[in-house]
Structure formats: structure tokens, C-alpha cells
N, C-alpha and C positions, 0 to 999 in steps of 0.2 A: 085793498083799494090800488088799480095800480099806478105805477108811476111812469109807463113807459115813454106820455105825452112830454113829461118834464126832463126825460134824456136827450141830450144836444151832442154833437160831435165836438170832442176840444178844439180848441181853437187856440191861437197865437198870447190870445190876451189872460190866460191860464199861468205865463210863466212865472216863475219864484221872484217876487219883488225887489227891488235893489236894495233897501234897505236891511232884507232877511240875508242879501249874497253877501252884502257889506261885514253884518256879523259873523257873518260863517270864516269868510276872508280875514277879519282881525284875528279869531281865535286861529286859526291856521299860522297865519305868520306869529304867532305867539308862542307856539308851540315848538315851530324850527328853532327860533330864537331861543328859547328857556332849553332845549335840547341840543346848541350850540354850548353854550355856559356850562353848564351841567358838563358834558363832555372834556371841551377845554378846562375845565377845572380839575378834572379830575384825572386829567394830563399831566396838568400842572404840577397836581399834590402828588404823583406817581414819579414823574420826574424828581422833585424837590428832594422827595424820601429818599429814592436809589443813591442819589447825589450825596447825601448827607450819608449813609449807609456806607456806601463805596468808598469815601473821604475818610470816614472812621477807620475802617476793615485795614484801608494804607495806610494812614498815615497814624494813628496812635498806638501801633507796635512798635512803632520807631522812637517814642517817647520812653520807651523803657528797653533800648537797645536791641530790638529785633530789625529783620529788614522787611523791606519791600515787597508787597506782594508782586510775583514774576508777573512780566506780559501777556502769558496765556490767561493767567487768572482775573487781571484786568479785562483783557477783551471778551472773555465769558460774561464779566457782571456788565458793561457795554452792551452786550449782544441782549442781555435778560431789561434793562433798559429801554432797549430801543426797539426790543419786542412787545415791551407792556405798554409802552407809547405806542405801540400802531396798532395794536390788539383796542385799546381803550377807544382812540377813533375810531374803531371799525366796530367795535362793537355797542361804542355808547353816543356815536356821532352818524356816522355814514349808513348802517345798519336800518338804523329809528327813523333816520329823513329819508332814507329809501322807500320805506313804508307806506302806499297812497293816504293821501289827508282827502277825500273827498267832501264834498255837502254832505253827503247822509252821514259819515263818521263822525264831521264836527256835529251834525244836527243831534245824533244819536248823545254824544258826549254833553251835551247842554241839557237834554231831556231827562238824563241822570242826575245831574247836578242841582238843575232847576226844574221841579216835580207840578212847579204849578203850569208847565207847559201841555201837561196831560195829552204828549202823543200829537198835538195840533203841529209842532215844528216840525216833529219826523215825519208825518201825514204831507205837508205841505210840500218839502222837498222830494219826496217819494213821487208824489203827483206829478210834480213839475220838470221830472227827469225823463217821464214819460212821453213818446210821440204823440202825436195825437193822431193818426191811425192805429194809435194800438189798440187803445179803449174808449167805451163811451161813459160818462161819467155826468151827474149831478154840477152843474156848473154853478150853481148859488152854493151849495154844498162847499165845493171847494174855493168857493170867493171865501164864504163864514167862517172856514176854518186857517184861512191864510188872516186873517185878519182877527181871531184869536190869538194867532201866534204873534203876530206884529203889535198887540198890543202889549205883550209881556218883552218885549225886546228889552225895554230901557231898562227894566229890571236887570238885566246881566253884568255881574260881576266878575271881569276875568280870573282878578288874584284869587277868586274861589275855586277855580280850576285847578291850579298849579299848586304842586308845595314847595310854596315860596321860602319856609322855613331850611329846606333840605337844600335847596340851593343857595342860601346865603352863606350855608354851613360849608358847603367844596370852595365857595366862593372865597371864605375868611380863612381856611385852611391852606388854598391858593396864594393867595396875597401875604400869608403869614410865611408860608415856605418861600417864595421870592424874595421877599423883604429881608429872612434871617440872611440866604444867601447876599444881598444887598448888603448888609452890615456886617457880614464876616468879610467882604471883599473890602469894604471900607476902612477896616481893622487891622485886616490881613490881607493886604492885598497879595504880597510875593504868594502865601499860602494859598489862596484860591485860587492864583493864574498856574501854580506848579500843581495844585489839585487837576484843574482842568486838563492842563498838558498832562497828565499822567493817567487820569480817566477817561477823559474824552478824547484828545489826540493818540494816547496811549504812546507817549513816547516813554524810555527810559533813564532818565534824569532823575537822580536818589531826590529826596528831599535833604534839605537842608540841617545839619548838625550843627548843637552848639559847641559841641568838640569835635575834635578833628587826631585819630591816632594812627598811625603805621608801627608794622613790625617791621623792622631795620633787619634782624636777621640772629643769627647765632653763634656763640665762639664755643668752640669745641676745644676743650682742655689737653692737649697733646702731652704724653707720659715724657718721663726725665729719662733721658739716657746719656751715656757716659761722655760725648761729643756735645751732650745741650743739657746740662744739667737743669734749669731751670728755661722752659722753652713757652714763647707766647703762644697765647691763644691761636687759634685758627679762625678767622671771622670766615663764616659760609654765609652768602644772601641765600634766601629762599627766590625758586627760578619762576618762569610766567604761569607756571602750575600753580603755584605756592606751595611747593616741594621740597625739600632739603634732604638730603642721606647722609649719616653718621654710620660709625661701627658701631656694632655691638658693645655694651660696656662702657659708651661712652659716658664722660660729665660735661653736660651742657649748660651753656646759659643762655637765657632768652633775651631777647633785647626788644623792648618798647619804644615807640616816641609819641611824644602828644604834644601839639602846638598850643604855643601860648598865646594872650591876647597881645597884638589886634590879631594876628591869623585866626583865633578861634574864640569865640566867647566865652567859653569857659574850660578854663584847664582844671582836667579832671584829680582828685586828690591819690586817688587808688585805679586801681588797673585790675581787674578777674580774668582768671583765664579759666575758660570753662573745655576740660579734657577728656578724653577717652583713651585709652591704650589698649590694642591689640595685642591678644595671646595668638598661641599656635592656631594654624590654618585660618585668622582672619577672626574668632571669637576675641569679641568684646572679654577682657577679664578685668579690666576695672576704669571707672569715669570719676569723674568729681571738678572741684574746682578749687582754686588756691588764690589770694590776692597778692597782687605785686606792690607793695608799701614801700619798695628801696627806690628813689627817684633822684637825680639831679638836675636840678635846671641852670640851662646854660642861655646864652643871648635869647631865641626864640622859639626854644622848646625845652619838653621837660623829658627826662630821657629815664624808661625802668627799666630795671633788670630784675630775673628770678633764673635764682640756677640750685634751687631746692628739688625735692620732688614734686611732680614725676619727670624732672631733665637730669637729675643726678643719677649715675646708675645706670643710666636708660638700654632697657634690655629688650623693648618689644616696642614696634612703631606707633607714634602718637599722632593721633590728631588734636585740635583745637582751634577753638576759636578764643578772642579778646575782648572783653567788654570796657570800655572809658565812657565813664556817664551815659549817652545818649549813642556814641559812637561801637559799631561793632564789625571786626574786619574776623569773619571768617573763612574754615575750608584750607584751615595749614596742617603740613603734616610734616613731621618726620618721620622718615623710614630707617628702620633700623639694616645691617645687610652686614654679611659675613666681608671676608678678603672679596678682592676684586676678581670678579670673573665675568666670562663671555655670558650672556644670558640671551643673546641675540644675535643671530648670523643670518644674513640677506644674502641673495645673487642678484646682480643687474646680470644678464645674460643677453647677449646678442648671436645671433643662431646664424650658420653660415646659409649663405643663397638660396644651396641646393634643399632646405628644407622649409623655407618661407614660402606661403601661402597667402596672400593679401586676400585673395577673395574669401575664403572661407576664416582669415586674420589666424591662420594656423602659424604657432612658432613664430608670432612677431615678436620685437625686440619686450623683453622682462624685464621688469624696477622692480625692487624689492620680495624678489621671491622668497617664500622662506625657506632656510634649510633645512633636510629630512635628518632626524640624527642617525638613521643609518647607513644616510654616507647616500652623497648626489651621484647620480648619471643625466649625463650628455651628452648628445651627437658629437661624434670626433668633429673638432674644427672649430665648436663653441667658443665665443672669447667671453673669458668669465672675469667679473670684478667683484672682490668679497667684502663683502659691507658689514662692519660688528659693531652691538652693542655693549660694553660691560656695566655688570651691574652698579660704578660708581664712576664718577671723572676720574680720567687715567692722564698719567705725564706719561706715559711712553709702552710702546706694543712691540710685541718682537715677532716675525711668523717665519717660518724656516721648514725646509724639506728634509728629514730627518734623510732618507736615503741619497738625498743628493751633496747634502751635506760627509755622510760616509762614505761616499765615492770619492768626493773632493780631497777627505782624510789621505786616504787611501794613496790617492796618486799625489800628494802631494808630499809624503813621506819617501815616496820613488825616488831615486835617484837618475832614473832617465829626464832630462828635459824634457824630449816632448810628453812625457806624464806631466809632468810639472805643470808644463805652461796649459795640457788640456785642464786640470785641476784646477787653472783660474778662471777658464770659461764657463767653467762648471757655477748654475742660480742656485746656490740654497737658500739664502737670505733674499727674502724678496721688500722691497722698500715699501712703507707702510705710510701713508698720508693720512692727518688727524685733522679731523673735521674740528674747525675754529669755533663754529656756535657751539657746540655743544661736545663737552669732553670727553664723555661717556662713547663716541662714536669715533670709529676709525674703519679707511678701508685699504683694500691693497688688489692691482689690477695684475692679472694671473695671464694674461695674455692667451691663445689661441689653446684652447685642448690640445695636444697631441699626445698626452698618453693619461695612464693613470696616476696619481698624486696623491699623496698624503703628508698633510701639514700639523705644524705645533705653532699654535700661538699662547703666547705669553706675555703678562700683563703685570703694569708697575702704577698704582693709582698716585692720587695727589698725598696720602699721609706717606706714599713710600713702602706700600705693602703691596708686595707680591702676589703672583697666585701661587695656588695650593699644586694644584695637577696644570698640565698646557690645555688647554682646549685644542682638542685633534678636529679638524677636516678632509673627511676624505672625498675623491671627486674622482671618476671613472668614465671614459668613455664607451659610445657602445657603437658600434661599425654598423654602417649601410650594409642593409641587405637586398638584392635582388625582388623584384615586383614579383609579387606570389599570382599566376593565370591560371584560372579555374575557370575555361569558357568550355563551353559543348555545344557541338550542334542540333538545334532541337526540330525533331521532326524529317531528317535527314538519314537516307540510309548510305547503301556505299555506290549506288548509282544514282544519276542526277538526269536531268534532262536541260537543253539549253537555256530555256525556259526559267530554271529555277530560281527558288526566292530561298536564300540561304539565311535563317536565324540564327542568331547569335544569343546564347543564354548563358550566367555564370556571373562570376566575380575576381573585378582583379584589384588587388589589394597590395601595398606597399608602407611600408615603413613610414614614410615622408612624404607620401605621393608622386601620381605619376606624371609625367613630364606632361607642361603646359605650352600648348601654341594657341594664338589668336591675337587680337587686338588688347593693347598694353589695359583697358578698363573691362574688357570684356576677356580672360585668358579663359580656356575649359582645360581641363584634362583629358587628355586622347590615350587611346591606342590605334595597334594598326592590324586589319586584315592583311596576311598578306597573302597573296595568290601567284600561282606558276601554274602553267597550263603546257600540255607536250611538246605545244611548237613556239614556244619562249624560255630564254635562259636565264633573262632576268625578272627574277617577282618583282609583283605588282602591289603594291603597300597602298590601302586605303583606310584611310585615319577615321577614328569614330569616337562621339564621346560618350562618358560614362555618365550612367545615372550618378542617382544620393548614394554616398556610402561604397561606391565602384562597382557598384551594380551593371551588370552589359544586357543591356536588350536592345539591339540593332539586328536589323533585317537587311539585308544584300537582295537588292532584284539585281538579276542578270540581264532580265530582257531591259530593264531602264542602263545598267550600265553601258551594255555595249552600243544603245545610242549616242552614247556621249565618248568613249572609247572602245575603237572594233577590235583595240588589243584584248578586250574582255571578252570578245565572241566565242563561246563555247561553241566544240564542233563534235560530230557522235565519233564518238570511237577514241575521241581524246583521254586526257585526263586532265584532275582537276584536284591540286594541291592547296589544303588549306593550313594554316595557321594563324593563332593571334598573338603578337607580342606589342610589348610596353616596357617603355623604360621610365627608370626614376630620372631626378635631377640632380643625381651625387656629380659634383665639380670640384672636389677639392684636389687643389695640386695641379691641376691641368688633366684632372684621372678622367678618362671614357663614364660616360651613365652607366649605370647595371642595368641589363634587361634579360628579361623573362619570355617566357614562351610557354603557350600551351601545347599538347599533343599534337602529332601533325597529321591531319586528314585527308585522306589521298582515295578520290570519287572517280570512279568510270563516267563519262558522258555518255548518254543514250538517246536513242530518238523516245517520242514518247510511247512507242509501241513496243520497244522493248522494255520500256521500265513497267509498262503495265503487265507484260507478260511474265515479267519478274517478279511482282506485286502477286499477279496470283498464282505463282508458282507459292510465293511464301503464305498464301490464302491457304491452300490446297495442304500446305505442311499443318497449317494452324488447327485445319479442319479435323486432321488425322490424330492430333495430340487431344483436340477434343471427344474424340471417339474412343481412345484407350482411356480418359479420364473416366468416360461413361462408362464403359467395361469396368474399370477398377469398380467404379461404383456399384456397379450388379455382382460382382462379386463381393463386394462390403455389405451389402442385402441379403447374397445366399451365405456367407457367415454368421449373420446376425439371424436369418432364421434355423440354421445349424444350433445356433447357441441356444435360440427358445426352445427348441425341439428337444434339447438336453435337459431342458425342466421340468418338462413332462414326469409322473413319475413310472410311466413304459418304460422311459430309458435312463431309470435310477442305475440298472445293473450293468448297463451296456459299456457306458461309458469307462468305468475304472477297469473292466477287463481288456480295452485297450489302450488303458494307460497305463497298466501292470503290466500286460504283454510281458512274459520270460521272465517274470520276477515268482516268488512264492508267495504264499496267503498274506495278508496286512489286514493291520486291525481296524475298527469303524472308522474308528479317529484318521489314521492315515491315509484311507480311502477319501473319505469325508476333505480334509486337506488337500490332496492330488484332485478332488472334483472342481475345487475352487479356483487351484493354482491354473489348471487346465482352462476355464472359463475366464479368470481375469486375463490366459496369455490371448484369447481371442478377442475378449475386450480391447485389450493393448493395440492387437494388430487393428483392430477397426477404427482406434482415434487414429494414430499414426499413417492410416490410409488416408482418411476425412481432412486430416491436416495437408496431407502432401497435394491429396486431389485439390484442396482450398487452392496453397500455393499455383499449381499447374493452372488451374481456373482463371486465377487472375492473371498468371502470364501471358493466357489465352486474349482476354480479356486487352490487354495493354498493348500486346500486339496487333490488336487488330486498331486498336487507337492511333499505334505507330503509323499502318498503314493506310488509315486514314490521314493522318499529319504531312504523310509522303504524297498524296495523290494531290493534297491543296499547295504544297510546298512547291511543285515541281509541274503547277498547272493540267493535267491533266485528269481533275475531277470533274465530276456532275453531281447534279443536286441530290439526285435518288439514290446515285452510292452511298454520297456520304453519310446520305439519310438513314441507309441500311447497316452500313459499320455500324453507326454509332449507337441509334434508338434501338434495332433490333440485334444486335450483338452484344455489342460493346457495354453497352451503361447496364442491359440485364446481366451478365456475366458479374458484372462487377455488383450488381445490387445479390445476386445470388450468394456472392463471396461478404457479403456483409450481413447479409442476415440468414441465410440458410444454411452454410456450412457452420459459421457458429453456434447454431442454436442445435445442428448435429451433433458438434464438440460437447457442447455442454451436457447432452444428454446421455450420450456415452461415457461422459468422467464422471455424472453422477451413478450411473449404471456399475463402472469402475470402483468407486467409494461404495456403492451398497454391497457388493461383493466382497470387500475388506472386513465388511463389519456382521457380516453374513454368518447365520447361525444356523446350525441345521435345523430342516423344515421351512425354513422362510425363503424361500426363494423371490428375488424380484422380478417377476414375472411383467408386472406393471411397468416398469422401465423399459425393461426387454423391448415390449408393446410400442412403448415410447419412443425408443431410438428407433423399431425398424420405421414404425411411421414416418420419421421426420427421415429417413434416409430415402424410402419412397417417394417422397412429396419433392425431396432433393435432386434425383433421378432425374423424375418426370420435369421438374424447372432445365435441367441439363440438355433433355432429350428435347424438349422444345426450341431451345436455343441452336440444338444443332441442323435442326431443322430448317431453322431461319438461314445458316450456313451451307446446307446442300441447294436453297432456294437461291442462296447469291452464287453458288459455283454453275447453277444453271443460266444466270442472268449474264454472268461472265464472258460464259460459252456463247450466248446468245449476239453478248456486245464482240466476240470475234467475228462472227460470221455475218453482223451491221460491217465492221471493220473491214473485211475480205471484199465484200460487198463494193462500199467506198473505194479500197484501192483499184479494184476493178474497174468501177466507173470512173478513176481518175486518170486511167489507163487507157481507156475508151476516149476522151476526151481527147486527150492526147494524141493520138493515133487521128480523128477525126481532123483535128487541128491542122496538123501533119499534111495530110491528105489534099484539105483545102489549100494549103500554102502551094504545092505541088501542084495542081490544077491553075491556078490562077497562074503562074511560072510558065506553066504552058502555051495559056490562052498571050501571055504577051509576046512569046518566041513567036508566035503565029505571024 
């Protein structure tokens, strides 16, 4: 039966009932509250647990005499705590709360928990969310379904939807951890505050100890001498790096002091020394521990001492820690050294102004430069201060110049008053200045280096031990050299036009840099192009800047230069003399700077027509060289043809007869060797000829490139001519030299190797064919380029005709102008 009559359009009355919306909204905010409580509880649990773990890792080792965790370790723990806290909030709160809690989702959750709804609640919510125009449905059935769902709403219990037990457990653990921290803070407020400062604030204040010990120093037993049969021990404190040095084999007594109450809570009954000694080359040879049981109480401190092993007769470097109850002092070191010696030599260098370059930070003053054992080489005039460090604290140091001392002694022995006076002026002993802060350091000012010197340094340590051998220092001066100017004119021949562009290419090098000129903060290294023309007596200098590492890449445009200075205007039939000069900054004792110069270039100044004529003559010469190369290559091919013909059986008996003419009969072995020798001689000649032709062809290619550059630099070029020279001649010749000639050389060398290993009856005919084919192909390529050269010569001849026509036209124009001017003057005189 049809129900179409009962289907009516949906109206606004079909919306979800208010009590249903209230139930769904109540479930929604309870879910959100549950998520907040669960996430915050987990975050608090994480913070509390990690805080206790970090506190234990930092504090518990202190109770047994260990040290606290370093700051970087605590920083890592803090990052882990913060990262975990952030992850929990994101994963358990924000990410879950960001999920949409729609009415449909709430209805589905209630349907799954309370099966009595039987999809009535879900159906009601879904139908209520549709727009009236979306579909037609039975209004009566919608109302009935909604009524059934609403009747079951009072049975809903929100608590059954949630895992209340889990939430209660999390909250219990969170409050438990907070309570434990609070209780710990009440019972141990200082410990909790210190833990927060160290773990959260990353402060470096140490945990308070109940005991307080410190190492006073050591006492070194000095050997008895005749002057002092019962010497008193020498007290030595540890330096700021917790180190002290003693002589090898010394008897050492360690002194430790512990505070007594009320300065400390507990005074230890004994202290323990944990030590390890180092053998040769830093290898640990022994480690252990020993108790310090001998002590004596004073007013506020208890003094411990230990003079037994490992401090008695110490032979190797000893590192040790001392533990007294819960306080540990660590990383103390007793270093065993030999007699005093200079273990470090450094130089403070102030270089003379002629080598200093602030722009590149070159030769700025150097402090604490390591001295080279092979000797120190410094520029002449360098101010040198020597700084030494001995292997142990010293009491006295002496530095002398043995050569100067010898000269002074020889002059002092002279009876000549003048020589005696000179001896008194000779400085052979330099003043030493001890470092008050570090008794193992001293320095000496040598002044400006003017000559090579060799010095000897002798030491006396605080124990009165002298050096076994003097420490020697060698200082040598380096004389300044003039600049090296390696600059050439690129793309310029012996003749130039007045509009020439002179490209300079090369490099200028100097041991300490080129003369600088410019603003104070923008100094540049400069060189000079010195120009002299036929009508000038004094040369003209044009400065230019150098590129990186002294590279010269400068172009001088005489067409632009003459607009700035008429003295630089070039006239045909004149001379242009060029060379590049550069000065260094040498200025010692008022001396003049050293100057370097390139070779002198003398150029003829010609008109563009004359230059073109000269270049055309050079082109003809290059073409003739190319013709000769082609002719020689044809001869090479003919030689290969004869060689190939000699390999045929018909020619087997002819070649030896020619080779052995005028000689007696020979054995077959001698005949075979003579054949092979003759053939190898021909192949060797072919190889030499191929290599020679390749080099000459490359020279022709470079010659045409040079002509092209001269056309461009002298501004007499045309695009068509440049293209012909490069693309039709120079580049093809280079390609032939890079591919065809090497291939021919390889073929000929392979043929020669085969002849060297040749056995009777096995001639290398296939290799001869390959070489002959390659030679023929190379000749064809060369001949093609030669034809282009002939075309270029014809083109140049046409250009000459055009230039003659243009010259005649200009003369005709000048004569016409003169005639018109004459006629105009006659009209005015009438």
C-alpha cells in the first residue's frame, strides 16, 4: 500500500527537543572536564616523579663523598622534564579536546553505553540536523521516535560512561606526589630550596656538606748539604689549577685540613686519599687509596698529614682526590719534573710599518707566537720580545749573546783605549723581567732586529737547581725584495691605432705587499702603467688597482683617456712605450721603497688602414704556413702508402735489395731485421711529422686568435670578420689539434709497437690501413679550413676595394665642399 499521502515536507517543529540537547550538552562538558582532570593529573605525576629522580641523582651521591651533577647534565634533565610535561598536556589534553564533540557523537556514545535506546536517540539527532528542504519523511514517525528516546533519558547515568577508577588513581598519585614534596619541604626546607635552585634554576651552588676539608699544600723534604745539614721542608701550595711541581725522587708530605664544629657539623676521624700515578708517556701504572689517620687538632681545625706511599720518593706524576666523610676535593695533581728547562718560548712581534696591511690583517702585531725550534725568521726591523716559560718556578734567568760576549771579551783584552771603550758599549747580556704572577715565566725585550743573533738562556729554579744545557734561541732577519712584475699586453701586436684598448694581464707579487694609496679606511694596492709617447719627454703614469692575490686585469682605453688628458692622445707615425711598475712599502731608516718593473713594450702608432694592411700580411703568412702543413701531411700520407705497399708479397724481395745495396749476401734473419728496421724508421718519421704538424697547426690557430684580438682591441673589427676568424678558422683548427692529430699519433704509435713485436709472416696491414685512413681524414679537415682561409683572403681583398672607394668618395666630397665655398665667396665679391 502506498504511503505517499502521509509524506509531508519537514517543518521547524521537527527540531531536537530541549531535554535531549540538555542531556547531550551535559555529557559534552563532563567529557571535557574528565580530559582536563586526567591530563593535569598525569602532568603533575610526571613533574613530581622526575623531580624526585633528578633530586636523588644530584643529592644522593653527595652523601657518599661524590660530586654533584654538572650543570649541563641538570640542563638535560630539566629539558626532559619540560618536554615530557609539554607532551602530556598536548597528547592528553589539547589534542583530545581539539576533537569535535558533536551531538551525533554524544548520541552514539550514549547508544553504545545504554542499549535500551535501540537507535532511537541516534535517529532523532541525525534527523534533527538535516535541513527541511533536504528530504521528505514521515512526521509522525519522527515524533514517535523522538518520544521513545526522550522517555529513556531519565535512565541515563553519566558516571557509567567514564572510567572513574582510573581518574581517581591518577589524581591520588598526583596529590600524593605533591604532598610528598610539600612534606619534604616542611621537614627539610633548605634541601628542597637548594634542589629547586640546582634542578629548576640550574644554579651551581653546591649541596651543603656536613664536613669541610681543604688541601693546604705539600711539604718537600730538601736534601742536606754541607752548609745546611738539617734543612727545613719547603712548603709549596697548589696553584689555581690545583697543580704543584716537585723534583723527581722527592719525599713529599701531603697536608689536609678539616674544620671543627661549629664551623662544620662533623669533623672526620680520618681522610682517604684516592690516587693514580702515571708512568712514562702518560700511561697509568698504579692506582689505589690510602687512609690519613695522623692528625692534630688546633683551635678551629683538624690537620691531617701523609708522608708514606705514594708520596714518598715520588717518581711519576700523581693525581689524587681526598675524601673526608661526605666532602670530597678532587683533581689535585703533583707533577714530577726534571731540572728546570725552558719548555715554552713565545714571541711578541711588532712588525715594521712597511709590511703591515690592516685591510687584509697581514702582519698585524702578534702576541704569544710560538717559537720555531729550527729558528725564527723575521723581516728586518721587526721589534721582538721573547717570552719564556720554565718547567717549574724559577728564581733567576740569564740570557746572553755568546758572539757579542766573545767580541766584547776580545776587545776588553786589548790595550787600545778605543777598543776598550767599544767593548763597554757591546750589549751581550740582556735584561730579564720576571713575571710576578707566575714565577715560571719571564720575558726579554730585544728591540728591533738589525742582524742575525743566537742567544743562550740559563735558569736557576727555586730549589737552586740550574739548567743542564742552556736553551738556545736563533733569530734571523729576512731582507726585503723588490716586487716581481709579470705583466704582458694581451691581444696587442707591435702596432696599435690611436683608439687602442690596452689590456694588461698578469700578476704582481711582493714579499710584503705593494704600495697602498687611498682613503684611510679604503686603502688599495696600486701599480702604475708608465706611458711615454714620441712627443713627450717625461713619462705619464696611470695607477690601477690590483685584483685578489695581486692579479692584474686592467684595460686602458686610449680613446677615453685622451678625452680626460690631451697629453695621452696618440698620433699616427708615433711611438707608444709602455711598461708596468710597482713599489713596495719598504721604509726602514728612511730608505727608498724598492721598485719592480715589467719588460718595456715599444709600439708603433698607425692608422686603422695601416694596421689592417699589416694584419692582412700576417694572415697571408699564416695561410702559407697552413699550406706548408697540408703539403707535409700529404708527404706523410705518401710515405704511409709506400709503407703499406712494402707489406705486400710482391714487394718482399725488392726492399732488402735496396737496403743492402753495395753489401754482400746476408742470412734470412738479417734480411728480416733490416726490413723491420727500415719500416720502423719510416713510421718514426711519420710520428715526428704528425706531432710537428699538430704543433704548427695549433700555432696557426693561436695566430688567427691573436689577429682577432688585435682587431677588437684596436677597434677596427667587424662582426663578420670576427666570426670568420673564430668560427671558420681558429676553432676548427683547435678541434683538429685536439682530436684528429692525437688520433693519428695513436694509430702511428700502435703501428710502431706492432713492428717492434713483429714476427716473420705476420705484417700489421690492418694497423697501416687505419693510420692511412686517419691521415687522409686529417688532411681533408685541414684542406677545408685552408679553403676558408682563401675565402677570407678574397674577402679582405674586397674590403680593400671598398676602402679605396670610400677614400675616393671622401676626397670627392672634400673637393665639392671646397668648390662650393669658392663659388660662394665669388658671389659675395660681386
